[in-house]
C-alpha positions as a Markdown table, in Angstrom:
| # | Residue | x | y | z |
|---|---|---|---|---|
| 1 | Met | 151.0 | 124.6 | 51.6 |
| 2 | Thr | 152.5 | 127.2 | 53.8 |
| 3 | Asn | 155.2 | 126.5 | 56.4 |
| 4 | Asp | 152.7 | 127.2 | 59.2 |
| 5 | Ala | 150.3 | 124.9 | 57.6 |
| 6 | Arg | 153.1 | 122.0 | 57.4 |
| 7 | Ala | 153.9 | 122.6 | 60.9 |
| 8 | Thr | 150.3 | 122.4 | 61.9 |
| 9 | Ala | 149.9 | 119.0 | 60.2 |
| 10 | Lys | 153.1 | 117.7 | 61.6 |
| 11 | Gly | 152.1 | 118.7 | 65.0 |
| 12 | Lys | 148.9 | 116.8 | 64.7 |
| 13 | Asp | 150.5 | 113.9 | 63.2 |
| 14 | Glu | 152.8 | 113.5 | 66.2 |
| 15 | Lys | 149.9 | 113.9 | 68.4 |
| 16 | Glu | 147.8 | 111.0 | 66.8 |
| 17 | Glu | 151.1 | 108.9 | 66.9 |
| 18 | Glu | 151.3 | 109.9 | 70.5 |
| 19 | Lys | 147.8 | 108.7 | 71.2 |
| 20 | Phe | 148.7 | 105.3 | 69.6 |
| 21 | Lys | 152.3 | 104.7 | 70.9 |
| 22 | Asn | 151.0 | 102.2 | 73.5 |
| 23 | Val | 149.0 | 100.1 | 71.4 |
| 24 | Glu | 150.3 | 96.5 | 71.1 |
| 25 | Ile | 149.4 | 93.7 | 68.5 |
| 26 | Val | 147.2 | 90.9 | 69.8 |
| 27 | Arg | 147.5 | 87.6 | 67.6 |
| 28 | Glu | 144.0 | 86.1 | 68.1 |
| 29 | Gly | 141.2 | 84.9 | 65.8 |
| 30 | Glu | 140.8 | 85.7 | 62.2 |
| 31 | Gln | 140.2 | 89.5 | 62.3 |
| 32 | Ile | 142.3 | 92.5 | 62.1 |
| 33 | Ile | 141.2 | 94.7 | 64.9 |
| 34 | Ile | 142.2 | 98.5 | 65.2 |
| 35 | Pro | 141.4 | 101.0 | 67.8 |
| 36 | Glu | 138.1 | 102.9 | 67.3 |
| 37 | Glu | 139.8 | 106.3 | 66.6 |
| 38 | Met | 142.7 | 105.0 | 64.5 |
| 39 | Thr | 142.0 | 105.8 | 60.6 |
| 40 | Leu | 143.4 | 103.1 | 57.9 |
| 41 | Lys | 145.9 | 105.4 | 57.1 |
| 42 | Gln | 147.3 | 105.6 | 60.5 |
| 43 | Ala | 146.8 | 101.7 | 60.9 |
| 44 | Arg | 149.0 | 101.2 | 57.6 |
| 45 | Ile | 151.8 | 103.6 | 59.0 |
| 46 | Trp | 151.4 | 102.0 | 62.6 |
| 47 | Leu | 151.6 | 98.5 | 61.3 |
| 48 | Glu | 154.7 | 99.1 | 58.9 |
| 49 | Arg | 156.5 | 100.6 | 62.0 |
| 50 | Lys | 155.6 | 97.8 | 64.2 |
| 51 | Glu | 157.0 | 95.3 | 61.6 |
| 52 | Val | 160.3 | 97.2 | 61.5 |
| 53 | Glu | 160.3 | 97.3 | 65.6 |
| 54 | Glu | 159.2 | 93.7 | 65.9 |
| 55 | Glu | 162.1 | 92.6 | 63.6 |
| 56 | Gln | 164.8 | 94.2 | 66.0 |
| 57 | Glu | 166.7 | 91.7 | 68.3 |
| 58 | Ile | 166.5 | 92.3 | 72.0 |
| 59 | Ala | 168.4 | 90.9 | 75.1 |
| 60 | Ile | 166.6 | 88.4 | 77.6 |
| 61 | Asp | 167.5 | 88.5 | 81.1 |
| 62 | Glu | 165.0 | 86.8 | 83.2 |
| 63 | Ile | 166.0 | 85.8 | 86.9 |
| 64 | Ile | 164.2 | 82.9 | 88.3 |
| 65 | Glu | 164.4 | 82.8 | 92.3 |
| 66 | Ala | 165.8 | 79.3 | 92.5 |
| 67 | Phe | 169.0 | 77.3 | 92.8 |
| 68 | Pro | 170.5 | 77.1 | 89.2 |
| 69 | Leu | 170.0 | 73.3 | 88.8 |
| 70 | Glu | 166.3 | 73.4 | 89.9 |
| 71 | Gly | 165.9 | 76.5 | 87.8 |
| 72 | Ala | 167.3 | 74.4 | 84.8 |
| 73 | Tyr | 164.9 | 71.4 | 85.7 |
| 74 | Ala | 161.9 | 73.8 | 85.8 |
| 75 | Phe | 162.9 | 75.5 | 82.6 |
| 76 | Ala | 163.3 | 72.2 | 80.6 |
| 77 | Lys | 159.6 | 71.2 | 81.9 |
| 78 | Ala | 158.4 | 74.4 | 81.0 |
| 79 | Ile | 159.7 | 74.3 | 77.2 |
| 80 | Ala | 158.3 | 70.7 | 77.0 |
| 81 | Arg | 154.9 | 71.4 | 78.3 |
| 82 | Lys | 154.7 | 74.8 | 76.0 |
| 83 | Tyr | 156.6 | 73.7 | 73.0 |
| 84 | Gly | 157.1 | 70.0 | 73.1 |
| 85 | Phe | 161.0 | 69.8 | 72.7 |
| 86 | Ser | 163.7 | 72.3 | 72.1 |
| 87 | Ala | 166.8 | 72.2 | 69.9 |
| 88 | Leu | 170.3 | 72.6 | 71.4 |
| 89 | Val | 172.9 | 74.7 | 69.7 |
| 90 | Pro | 176.5 | 75.4 | 70.2 |
| 91 | Thr | 177.7 | 78.5 | 72.2 |
| 92 | Pro | 180.1 | 80.6 | 70.4 |
| 93 | Gly | 183.5 | 81.6 | 72.1 |
| 94 | Phe | 186.9 | 83.2 | 71.6 |
| 95 | Phe | 188.4 | 79.8 | 71.0 |
| 96 | Gly | 185.7 | 78.1 | 69.1 |
| 97 | Ser | 182.3 | 77.0 | 69.8 |
| 98 | Ser | 181.4 | 74.9 | 72.8 |
| 99 | Pro | 179.0 | 72.0 | 71.9 |
| 100 | Pro | 175.7 | 72.0 | 73.5 |
| 101 | Val | 175.3 | 70.1 | 76.7 |
| 102 | Met | 172.9 | 67.7 | 78.5 |
| 103 | Ile | 173.2 | 67.5 | 82.3 |
| 104 | Gly | 171.8 | 65.0 | 84.6 |
| 105 | Val | 170.0 | 66.5 | 87.6 |
| 106 | Asp | 169.1 | 64.6 | 90.6 |
| 107 | Thr | 165.3 | 65.0 | 91.2 |
| 108 | Gly | 165.1 | 62.7 | 94.3 |
| 109 | Val | 166.3 | 59.3 | 95.5 |
| 110 | Asn | 167.9 | 57.3 | 92.8 |
| 111 | Glu | 165.8 | 59.5 | 90.4 |
| 112 | Ser | 167.3 | 62.0 | 87.6 |
| 113 | Ala | 166.5 | 63.9 | 84.5 |
| 114 | Gln | 168.7 | 65.0 | 81.6 |
| 115 | Val | 167.9 | 68.8 | 81.2 |
| 116 | Pro | 169.8 | 71.3 | 78.7 |
| 117 | Trp | 172.6 | 73.5 | 79.8 |
| 118 | Gly | 173.8 | 76.4 | 77.6 |
| 119 | Arg | 172.2 | 77.7 | 74.1 |
| 120 | Val | 168.7 | 76.3 | 73.2 |
| 121 | Glu | 166.3 | 77.2 | 70.4 |
| 122 | Ile | 162.7 | 77.1 | 70.7 |
| 123 | Pro | 160.2 | 76.2 | 68.1 |
| 124 | Asn | 158.9 | 79.1 | 66.0 |
| 125 | Ile | 160.9 | 81.5 | 68.2 |
| 126 | Ala | 163.6 | 83.5 | 66.3 |
| 127 | Gly | 166.9 | 83.8 | 68.0 |
| 128 | Tyr | 168.2 | 81.8 | 70.8 |
| 129 | Leu | 168.0 | 81.3 | 74.7 |
| 130 | Glu | 171.0 | 80.5 | 77.2 |
| 131 | Thr | 170.9 | 79.2 | 80.8 |
| 132 | Gly | 173.1 | 80.2 | 83.2 |
| 133 | Ile | 173.7 | 81.5 | 86.7 |
| 134 | Thr | 173.6 | 85.0 | 88.6 |
| 135 | Val | 174.4 | 86.2 | 91.9 |
| 136 | Lys | 171.6 | 88.2 | 93.9 |
| 137 | Asp | 172.0 | 88.9 | 97.7 |
| 138 | Asn | 174.7 | 86.4 | 97.9 |
| 139 | Arg | 172.5 | 83.7 | 96.3 |
| 140 | Met | 173.3 | 81.8 | 92.9 |
| 141 | Leu | 170.2 | 82.0 | 91.1 |
| 142 | Phe | 169.1 | 80.5 | 87.7 |
| 143 | Arg | 169.2 | 83.0 | 84.7 |
| 144 | Ile | 167.6 | 82.8 | 81.1 |
| 145 | Gly | 169.6 | 85.0 | 78.7 |
| 146 | Gly | 169.7 | 85.1 | 75.0 |
| 147 | Glu | 168.7 | 87.0 | 72.0 |
| 148 | Val | 165.2 | 87.2 | 70.2 |
| 149 | Lys | 163.2 | 89.4 | 68.1 |
| 150 | Gln | 161.0 | 91.8 | 69.9 |
| 151 | Lys | 157.7 | 90.3 | 68.6 |
| 152 | His | 158.7 | 86.8 | 70.5 |
| 153 | Lys | 159.3 | 88.8 | 73.9 |
| 154 | Phe | 155.9 | 88.1 | 75.3 |
| 155 | Ala | 156.2 | 84.5 | 74.4 |
| 156 | Ile | 159.7 | 84.3 | 76.2 |
| 157 | Lys | 158.1 | 85.9 | 79.2 |
| 158 | Asp | 155.4 | 83.5 | 79.5 |
| 159 | Leu | 157.9 | 80.8 | 79.5 |
| 160 | Ala | 159.9 | 82.5 | 82.4 |
| 161 | Asn | 156.7 | 82.9 | 84.2 |
| 162 | Leu | 155.6 | 79.0 | 83.9 |
| 163 | Thr | 159.4 | 78.1 | 84.8 |
| 164 | Arg | 158.6 | 80.2 | 88.1 |
| 165 | Lys | 155.3 | 78.6 | 88.5 |
| 166 | Ile | 157.0 | 75.2 | 88.2 |
| 167 | Val | 159.7 | 76.0 | 90.7 |
| 168 | His | 157.1 | 77.2 | 93.3 |
| 169 | Asp | 154.5 | 74.4 | 92.6 |
| 170 | Glu | 156.8 | 71.4 | 92.0 |
| 171 | Ser | 160.1 | 72.1 | 93.7 |
| 172 | Ile | 162.8 | 69.1 | 93.8 |
| 173 | Tyr | 164.4 | 70.5 | 97.1 |
| 174 | Arg | 161.6 | 71.8 | 99.3 |
| 175 | Gly | 160.7 | 69.6 | 101.8 |
| 176 | Lys | 163.2 | 67.2 | 101.1 |
| 177 | Ala | 166.5 | 66.0 | 102.6 |
| 178 | Ile | 169.4 | 66.7 | 100.8 |
| 179 | Arg | 173.5 | 66.8 | 100.9 |
| 180 | Val | 175.2 | 69.8 | 99.4 |
| 181 | Gln | 178.6 | 71.2 | 98.8 |
| 182 | Phe | 178.8 | 74.8 | 97.3 |
| 183 | Glu | 182.0 | 76.2 | 95.2 |
| 184 | Lys | 183.3 | 79.3 | 96.7 |
| 185 | Asp | 183.4 | 81.1 | 93.4 |
| 186 | Pro | 180.1 | 81.4 | 91.5 |
| 187 | Lys | 182.4 | 81.7 | 88.3 |
| 188 | Lys | 183.4 | 78.1 | 88.9 |
| 189 | Phe | 179.9 | 76.6 | 89.4 |
| 190 | Asn | 179.8 | 73.2 | 87.6 |
| 191 | Pro | 176.3 | 72.0 | 86.7 |
| 192 | Arg | 177.2 | 68.6 | 87.3 |
| 193 | Asp | 177.6 | 69.2 | 91.0 |
| 194 | Cys | 174.1 | 68.3 | 92.2 |
| 195 | Pro | 172.8 | 68.3 | 95.7 |
| 196 | Lys | 172.3 | 64.6 | 96.6 |
| 197 | Phe | 169.3 | 63.3 | 98.2 |
| 198 | Ile | 169.1 | 61.4 | 101.5 |
| 199 | Asp | 167.0 | 58.2 | 101.5 |
| 200 | Thr | 165.4 | 59.1 | 105.0 |
| 201 | Arg | 163.3 | 55.6 | 104.7 |
| 202 | Gln | 166.5 | 53.8 | 105.8 |
| 203 | Val | 166.6 | 56.1 | 108.9 |
| 204 | Lys | 165.5 | 53.9 | 112.3 |
| 205 | Val | 164.4 | 56.8 | 114.5 |
| 206 | Glu | 164.2 | 54.1 | 117.3 |
| 207 | Glu | 167.9 | 53.5 | 117.3 |
| 208 | Leu | 168.6 | 57.1 | 118.5 |
| 209 | Ile | 169.0 | 56.3 | 122.3 |
| 210 | Phe | 170.3 | 58.8 | 124.7 |
| 211 | Ser | 170.2 | 59.2 | 128.5 |
| 212 | Glu | 166.9 | 60.8 | 129.5 |
| 213 | Asp | 168.5 | 64.4 | 130.2 |
| 214 | Val | 170.1 | 64.4 | 126.6 |
| 215 | Lys | 166.9 | 62.9 | 124.9 |
| 216 | Lys | 164.7 | 65.8 | 126.5 |
| 217 | Ala | 167.3 | 68.5 | 125.5 |
| 218 | Val | 167.4 | 67.1 | 121.8 |
| 219 | Asn | 163.7 | 66.9 | 121.5 |
| 220 | Thr | 163.0 | 70.4 | 123.0 |
| 221 | Ser | 165.4 | 72.4 | 121.1 |
| 222 | Leu | 165.7 | 70.5 | 117.9 |
| 223 | Phe | 162.8 | 68.2 | 117.1 |
| 224 | Thr | 160.0 | 70.1 | 118.7 |
| 225 | Pro | 160.1 | 73.1 | 116.1 |
| 226 | Ile | 160.2 | 70.6 | 113.2 |
| 227 | Glu | 157.2 | 68.5 | 114.7 |
| 228 | His | 155.3 | 71.2 | 116.0 |
| 229 | Thr | 155.6 | 74.0 | 113.7 |
| 230 | Glu | 152.2 | 75.4 | 113.3 |
| 231 | Asn | 152.0 | 75.6 | 117.2 |
| 232 | Cys | 155.4 | 77.5 | 117.4 |
| 233 | Arg | 154.0 | 79.9 | 114.7 |
| 234 | Lys | 150.6 | 80.2 | 116.5 |
| 235 | Tyr | 152.1 | 81.5 | 119.9 |
| 236 | Gln | 154.8 | 83.4 | 118.1 |
| 237 | Ile | 157.9 | 81.1 | 119.1 |
| 238 | Pro | 160.7 | 81.8 | 116.7 |
| 239 | Leu | 161.6 | 79.0 | 114.4 |
| 240 | Lys | 165.0 | 80.6 | 113.8 |
| 241 | Arg | 167.5 | 78.7 | 116.2 |
| 242 | Gly | 171.0 | 77.9 | 116.8 |
| 243 | Val | 171.9 | 74.5 | 118.3 |
| 244 | Leu | 175.3 | 73.2 | 119.2 |
| 245 | Leu | 175.6 | 69.3 | 119.7 |
| 246 | Glu | 179.0 | 69.0 | 121.7 |
| 247 | Gly | 180.4 | 65.6 | 123.0 |
| 248 | Pro | 182.8 | 62.8 | 122.3 |
| 249 | Phe | 183.1 | 60.9 | 119.4 |
| 250 | Gly | 180.6 | 58.1 | 118.8 |
| 251 | Thr | 178.0 | 59.4 | 121.1 |
| 252 | Gly | 175.1 | 59.8 | 118.6 |
| 253 | Lys | 175.4 | 63.3 | 117.0 |
| 254 | Thr | 175.7 | 62.1 | 113.4 |
| 255 | Leu | 172.6 | 59.9 | 114.1 |
| 256 | Thr | 170.8 | 63.1 | 115.5 |
| 257 | Ala | 171.3 | 64.4 | 112.0 |
| 258 | Tyr | 169.8 | 61.6 | 110.3 |
| 259 | Val | 166.8 | 61.4 | 112.5 |
| 260 | Ala | 166.3 | 65.3 | 112.2 |
| 261 | Ala | 166.4 | 64.6 | 108.3 |
| 262 | Arg | 163.5 | 62.2 | 108.4 |
| 263 | Lys | 161.5 | 64.3 | 110.9 |
| 264 | Cys | 161.9 | 67.3 | 108.4 |
| 265 | Val | 160.8 | 65.2 | 105.3 |
| 266 | Glu | 157.7 | 64.0 | 107.3 |
| 267 | Asn | 156.9 | 67.5 | 108.4 |
| 268 | His | 157.5 | 69.4 | 105.1 |
| 269 | Trp | 160.7 | 71.0 | 106.2 |
| 270 | Thr | 163.7 | 71.2 | 104.1 |
| 271 | Phe | 166.9 | 69.3 | 105.5 |
| 272 | Ile | 170.3 | 70.5 | 104.3 |
| 273 | Tyr | 173.3 | 68.5 | 105.3 |
| 274 | Leu | 176.7 | 70.6 | 104.6 |
| 275 | Ser | 179.6 | 68.3 | 103.6 |
| 276 | Lys | 182.1 | 71.2 | 104.7 |
| 277 | Val | 181.0 | 73.5 | 107.7 |
| 278 | Glu | 182.8 | 76.2 | 105.8 |
| 279 | Asp | 179.7 | 76.5 | 103.4 |
| 280 | Leu | 177.4 | 77.4 | 106.1 |
| 281 | Lys | 177.0 | 81.3 | 105.0 |
| 282 | Thr | 176.2 | 80.0 | 101.3 |
| 283 | Ala | 174.0 | 77.4 | 102.8 |
| 284 | Ile | 172.1 | 80.1 | 104.6 |
| 285 | His | 171.3 | 82.1 | 101.5 |
| 286 | Phe | 170.5 | 78.8 | 99.8 |
| 287 | Ala | 167.7 | 77.9 | 102.5 |
| 288 | Lys | 166.1 | 81.3 | 101.9 |
| 289 | Ser | 164.3 | 79.7 | 98.9 |
| 290 | Tyr | 163.5 | 76.5 | 100.9 |
| 291 | Gln | 162.1 | 77.6 | 104.2 |
| 292 | Pro | 161.4 | 76.4 | 106.9 |
| 293 | Ala | 164.8 | 74.4 | 106.8 |
| 294 | Val | 167.4 | 73.1 | 109.0 |
| 295 | Ile | 171.0 | 73.2 | 108.2 |
| 296 | Phe | 173.3 | 70.5 | 109.8 |
| 297 | Ala | 176.9 | 70.9 | 109.7 |
| 298 | Glu | 179.2 | 68.5 | 111.8 |
| 299 | Asp | 182.7 | 69.1 | 113.2 |
| 300 | Ile | 182.9 | 73.0 | 113.4 |
| 301 | Asp | 186.5 | 72.0 | 114.8 |
| 302 | Arg | 187.4 | 71.9 | 110.8 |
| 303 | Val | 187.7 | 75.4 | 110.3 |
| 304 | Met | 190.2 | 75.6 | 113.5 |
| 305 | Glu | 194.0 | 75.6 | 112.1 |
| 306 | Glu | 196.8 | 77.9 | 112.3 |
| 307 | Gly | 196.7 | 79.2 | 116.0 |
| 308 | Glu | 194.1 | 79.9 | 118.6 |
| 309 | Arg | 193.7 | 83.6 | 117.4 |
| 310 | Lys | 192.6 | 82.0 | 113.8 |
| 311 | Glu | 190.6 | 79.5 | 115.3 |
| 312 | Asn | 188.5 | 81.7 | 117.4 |
| 313 | Glu | 187.9 | 83.9 | 114.6 |
| 314 | Ala | 186.8 | 81.1 | 112.3 |
| 315 | Val | 184.2 | 79.9 | 114.6 |
| 316 | Asn | 183.2 | 83.6 | 115.7 |
| 317 | Glu | 182.5 | 84.0 | 111.8 |
| 318 | Ile | 180.1 | 81.0 | 111.7 |
| 319 | Leu | 178.2 | 82.0 | 114.9 |
| 320 | Asn | 178.0 | 85.6 | 113.6 |
| 321 | Thr | 176.6 | 84.0 | 110.4 |
| 322 | Ile | 173.8 | 82.3 | 112.5 |
| 323 | Asp | 173.2 | 85.6 | 114.3 |
| 324 | Gly | 173.4 | 87.9 | 111.4 |
| 325 | Val | 170.9 | 90.2 | 109.7 |
| 326 | Asp | 170.7 | 87.7 | 106.8 |
| 327 | Thr | 168.9 | 85.1 | 109.1 |
| 328 | Lys | 166.4 | 87.4 | 110.8 |
| 329 | Gly | 162.9 | 86.3 | 110.4 |
| 330 | Met | 164.0 | 83.2 | 108.6 |
| 331 | Glu | 162.2 | 79.9 | 109.8 |
| 332 | Leu | 165.8 | 78.3 | 109.8 |
| 333 | Ile | 167.4 | 75.9 | 112.3 |
| 334 | Val | 171.1 | 75.8 | 112.2 |
| 335 | Ala | 172.5 | 72.8 | 113.8 |
| 336 | Leu | 176.2 | 72.4 | 114.5 |
| 337 | Thr | 178.2 | 69.7 | 116.2 |
| 338 | Thr | 181.9 | 69.7 | 117.9 |
| 339 | Asn | 183.9 | 67.0 | 119.8 |
| 340 | His | 186.0 | 69.9 | 121.3 |
| 341 | Val | 183.6 | 72.3 | 122.8 |
| 342 | Asp | 186.7 | 73.7 | 124.7 |
| 343 | His | 188.1 | 75.2 | 121.7 |
| 344 | Ile | 185.2 | 77.6 | 121.6 |
| 345 | Glu | 185.0 | 80.9 | 123.3 |
| 346 | Pro | 182.2 | 80.8 | 125.9 |
| 347 | Ala | 181.4 | 84.4 | 124.8 |
| 348 | Met | 180.8 | 83.2 | 121.3 |
| 349 | Met | 178.0 | 80.9 | 122.6 |
| 350 | Arg | 175.8 | 83.4 | 124.0 |
| 351 | Pro | 171.9 | 82.9 | 123.5 |
| 352 | Gly | 171.1 | 84.6 | 120.3 |
| 353 | Arg | 173.6 | 83.2 | 118.4 |
| 354 | Leu | 173.2 | 79.6 | 119.9 |
| 355 | Asp | 169.7 | 79.0 | 121.6 |
| 356 | Ala | 170.8 | 75.8 | 123.0 |
| 357 | Val | 174.2 | 74.0 | 123.8 |
| 358 | Ile | 173.3 | 70.1 | 124.3 |
| 359 | Ser | 176.1 | 68.1 | 125.7 |
| 360 | Val | 175.7 | 64.7 | 124.1 |
| 361 | Arg | 177.5 | 62.1 | 126.5 |
| 362 | Ala | 177.5 | 58.3 | 126.2 |
| 363 | Pro | 174.5 | 56.5 | 127.6 |
| 364 | Asp | 173.9 | 56.0 | 131.1 |
| 365 | Gln | 173.0 | 52.5 | 133.0 |
| 366 | Thr | 169.2 | 53.0 | 131.8 |
| 367 | Ala | 170.3 | 53.8 | 128.3 |
| 368 | Ser | 172.7 | 51.2 | 128.0 |
| 369 | Ile | 170.2 | 48.5 | 128.6 |
| 370 | Asp | 168.0 | 50.1 | 126.1 |
| 371 | Leu | 170.7 | 49.8 | 123.5 |
| 372 | Val | 171.4 | 46.1 | 124.3 |
| 373 | Lys | 167.8 | 45.5 | 123.7 |
| 374 | Leu | 167.9 | 47.3 | 120.6 |
| 375 | Tyr | 170.9 | 45.2 | 119.3 |
| 376 | Ala | 169.6 | 42.1 | 120.8 |
| 377 | Arg | 166.7 | 42.4 | 118.3 |
| 378 | Gly | 164.3 | 40.4 | 120.4 |
| 379 | Arg | 166.8 | 37.8 | 121.3 |
| 380 | Leu | 167.0 | 38.7 | 125.2 |
| 381 | Asp | 165.7 | 36.1 | 127.9 |
| 382 | Gln | 163.3 | 38.2 | 129.6 |
| 383 | Lys | 163.6 | 36.1 | 132.6 |
| 384 | Asp | 166.9 | 37.8 | 133.4 |
| 385 | Asp | 167.9 | 40.8 | 135.3 |
| 386 | Phe | 170.1 | 42.9 | 133.0 |
| 387 | Thr | 170.8 | 45.7 | 135.7 |
| 388 | Glu | 174.5 | 44.6 | 136.2 |
| 389 | Val | 174.8 | 44.6 | 132.2 |
| 390 | Gly | 174.0 | 48.2 | 132.2 |
| 391 | Asn | 176.2 | 49.0 | 135.0 |
| 392 | Lys | 179.1 | 47.7 | 133.4 |
| 393 | Leu | 178.5 | 49.2 | 129.9 |
| 394 | Ser | 177.3 | 52.6 | 131.6 |
| 395 | Gly | 179.5 | 55.5 | 129.8 |
| 396 | Gln | 180.3 | 53.2 | 126.7 |
| 397 | Ile | 179.4 | 54.6 | 123.3 |
| 398 | Pro | 176.9 | 52.8 | 121.4 |
| 399 | Ala | 179.3 | 51.0 | 118.8 |
| 400 | Val | 180.9 | 49.2 | 122.0 |
| 401 | Ile | 177.7 | 48.1 | 123.2 |
| 402 | Arg | 176.6 | 46.8 | 119.9 |
| 403 | Glu | 180.0 | 44.9 | 119.6 |
| 404 | Val | 179.1 | 43.5 | 123.2 |
| 405 | Val | 175.9 | 42.2 | 122.2 |
| 406 | Glu | 177.6 | 40.8 | 119.2 |
| 407 | Arg | 180.2 | 38.8 | 121.3 |
| 408 | Ser | 177.6 | 37.8 | 123.8 |
| 409 | Lys | 176.0 | 35.6 | 120.7 |
| 410 | Leu | 179.0 | 33.3 | 120.9 |
| 411 | Ala | 178.5 | 32.7 | 124.5 |
| 412 | Ala | 175.0 | 32.0 | 124.0 |
| 413 | Val | 175.6 | 29.5 | 121.0 |
| 414 | Ser | 178.3 | 27.5 | 123.0 |
| 415 | Arg | 175.6 | 26.5 | 125.5 |
| 416 | Leu | 172.6 | 26.1 | 122.7 |
| 417 | Lys | 171.1 | 22.8 | 122.8 |
| 418 | Lys | 169.7 | 21.4 | 119.9 |
| 419 | Gly | 166.4 | 22.8 | 119.0 |
| 420 | Glu | 166.6 | 25.7 | 121.2 |
| 421 | Glu | 166.2 | 29.1 | 119.9 |
| 422 | Leu | 169.0 | 31.6 | 120.5 |
| 423 | Leu | 168.5 | 33.7 | 123.6 |
| 424 | Leu | 170.9 | 36.1 | 125.4 |
| 425 | Arg | 171.0 | 35.8 | 129.1 |
| 426 | Ala | 172.5 | 38.2 | 131.6 |
| 427 | Pro | 175.7 | 36.4 | 132.4 |
| 428 | Asp | 176.5 | 36.2 | 128.4 |
| 429 | Leu | 176.4 | 39.6 | 128.1 |
| 430 | Glu | 178.3 | 40.3 | 131.5 |
| 431 | Phe | 181.0 | 38.1 | 130.2 |
| 432 | Ala | 181.1 | 39.8 | 126.9 |
| 433 | Ala | 181.3 | 43.3 | 128.7 |
| 434 | Ile | 184.2 | 42.5 | 130.9 |
| 435 | Glu | 186.1 | 41.0 | 127.7 |
| 436 | Met | 185.2 | 44.2 | 126.0 |
| 437 | Leu | 186.4 | 46.7 | 128.9 |
| 438 | Asn | 189.7 | 44.5 | 129.2 |
| 439 | His | 190.2 | 45.1 | 125.5 |
| 440 | Leu | 189.3 | 48.9 | 125.5 |
| 441 | Arg | 191.7 | 49.2 | 128.7 |
| 442 | Leu | 194.8 | 47.8 | 126.4 |
| 443 | Met | 193.8 | 50.2 | 123.7 |
| 444 | Thr | 194.1 | 53.2 | 125.9 |
| 445 | Pro | 197.3 | 55.1 | 125.5 |
| 446 | Lys | 199.3 | 55.4 | 128.7 |
| 447 | Ala | 199.7 | 59.1 | 130.0 |
| 448 | Glu | 202.7 | 60.7 | 128.9 |
| 449 | Asp | 205.2 | 61.7 | 131.5 |
| 450 | Thr | 205.5 | 65.5 | 131.4 |
| 451 | Arg | 207.7 | 66.0 | 134.3 |
| 452 | Ser | 211.4 | 67.4 | 133.8 |
| 453 | Glu | 214.4 | 65.4 | 134.3 |
| 454 | Ala | 215.0 | 66.9 | 137.8 |
| 455 | Glu | 211.3 | 65.9 | 139.0 |
| 456 | Lys | 212.1 | 62.3 | 137.8 |
| 457 | Ala | 215.4 | 62.2 | 139.6 |
| 458 | Ala | 213.7 | 63.5 | 142.8 |
| 459 | Glu | 211.2 | 60.7 | 142.8 |
| 460 | Val | 213.9 | 58.1 | 142.4 |
| 461 | Leu | 215.8 | 59.6 | 145.1 |
| 462 | Gly | 212.9 | 59.7 | 147.5 |
| 463 | Gln | 212.1 | 55.9 | 146.8 |
| 464 | His | 215.4 | 54.8 | 148.0 |
| 465 | Val | 215.3 | 56.8 | 151.0 |
| 466 | Glu | 212.0 | 55.4 | 151.9 |
| 467 | Arg | 213.2 | 51.9 | 151.4 |
| 468 | Ala | 216.2 | 52.9 | 153.6 |
| 469 | Phe | 214.4 | 53.9 | 156.4 |
| 470 | Ser | 211.2 | 51.5 | 156.0 |
| 471 | Lys | 210.7 | 48.4 | 158.7 |
| 472 | Pro | 210.2 | 45.2 | 157.0 |
| 473 | Glu | 206.9 | 43.9 | 157.4 |
| 474 | Asn | 205.4 | 40.4 | 156.6 |
| 475 | Asn | 208.5 | 39.8 | 154.8 |
| 476 | Gly | 209.7 | 36.2 | 155.9 |
| 477 | Ser | 213.3 | 35.9 | 156.9 |
| 478 | Asn | 215.0 | 37.6 | 154.1 |
| 479 | Gly | 214.5 | 41.0 | 155.5 |
| 480 | Lys | 213.1 | 42.7 | 152.1 |
| 481 | Ala | 209.9 | 44.5 | 152.3 |
| 482 | Asp | 206.9 | 43.3 | 150.1 |
| 483 | Lys | 206.0 | 45.3 | 147.3 |
| 484 | Pro | 202.6 | 47.0 | 147.8 |
| 485 | His | 199.9 | 45.4 | 146.3 |
| 486 | Arg | 197.9 | 47.1 | 143.6 |
| 487 | Glu | 193.9 | 46.7 | 143.5 |
| 488 | Thr | 192.2 | 46.8 | 140.1 |
| 489 | Ser | 188.6 | 46.4 | 139.0 |
| 490 | Val | 187.1 | 46.0 | 135.7 |
| 491 | Gly | 186.3 | 49.2 | 134.1 |
| 492 | Ala | 188.8 | 51.2 | 136.3 |
């Protein structure tokens, strides 16, 4: 054969190979099926090449759009459904192999599952798979890595897709209430630090009692988007909101969080309670996978330290996170609380960053009576008028009102006759309220005298001059003026 003939034959072979290079093996049934134009000789050559190719090892890198622990849980379910079981294997390392690990993942209130973390071997799959994490768009996601022979790549792709389907259809976090704490450095991620589920069944919505104006503000800005989501979407009302609850300690901000959690679960929202407000940015990226969602972080004052400038910068960063590009278009409510709103620059609270600033204050007279009724648990004497009780307790936090009701029970028991049911009367509650207010007055620290020594000396001198020139009145025969009488009233 001449050189030209050889070149022509080689070119023809290469052309034939090019024609069949995208042909894949399909293992199905009991027949060997080859493409119509492929000769047996070509089929034999092609199968030999495929055999070599399929025995080559390839790297696996499948990213699952889920928080690592949810991804690990879905991966374990996918293996169980597709293969029945998997075998754990040690992970090699510079200082020796690390033993295989089974971790407990919380899947609900008082529910958990054991899932593999690290290297696993799949039945009839040559090679290994390895669970881990990766960071994408500032989110920690679940990653399936490993090495398998090329002939198994489609089986691994099917396993990864089944994992994604389980994450989407059977999410353990979406629509639930969870408490989370994030590790700042993803490399230090500990798979044993699971989000904890909040048992919203124990939350009593009726115990959240506010003055009418506070109740309306909380309902409008926080609860309405959760309870009327479809109408908000229908009328194009943004479900991306920032809400600040500000007010003194003990006025109901924390209980508002738990009521919001219950409403979220009842309306298929995800509720994320942050253990640390510093985790807000990470939590927002986490919430992208679980919208619509509420993130609740208490006491933004915790980020305030080392001087006024740093305080403002820390709070500003939090508010910029709420208002930032990362939250655009999200169905996300970020609810924050503070006991010290005066520490926050007014400019930082502009609409767009915070859509509502709700001043949560101690209950007024009407709300105080409602709280008395709540804590009395049906043991109020309905014939009595409790208006004065409400007046005395107006402005007191719910914990104080609860204690007044408990103390009033002792007064009621002291006059209880044999065979009578315990009923709390207005005088019982008024007596307990007076006693409690006196108790609180004794606990109130005296105001510190911040005057200079010169100012204090001037006051003493002035008192001496006043005594010297004042005329005795109603002083009997000793010529000394009576001390002025100081009037006090309960609750002053």
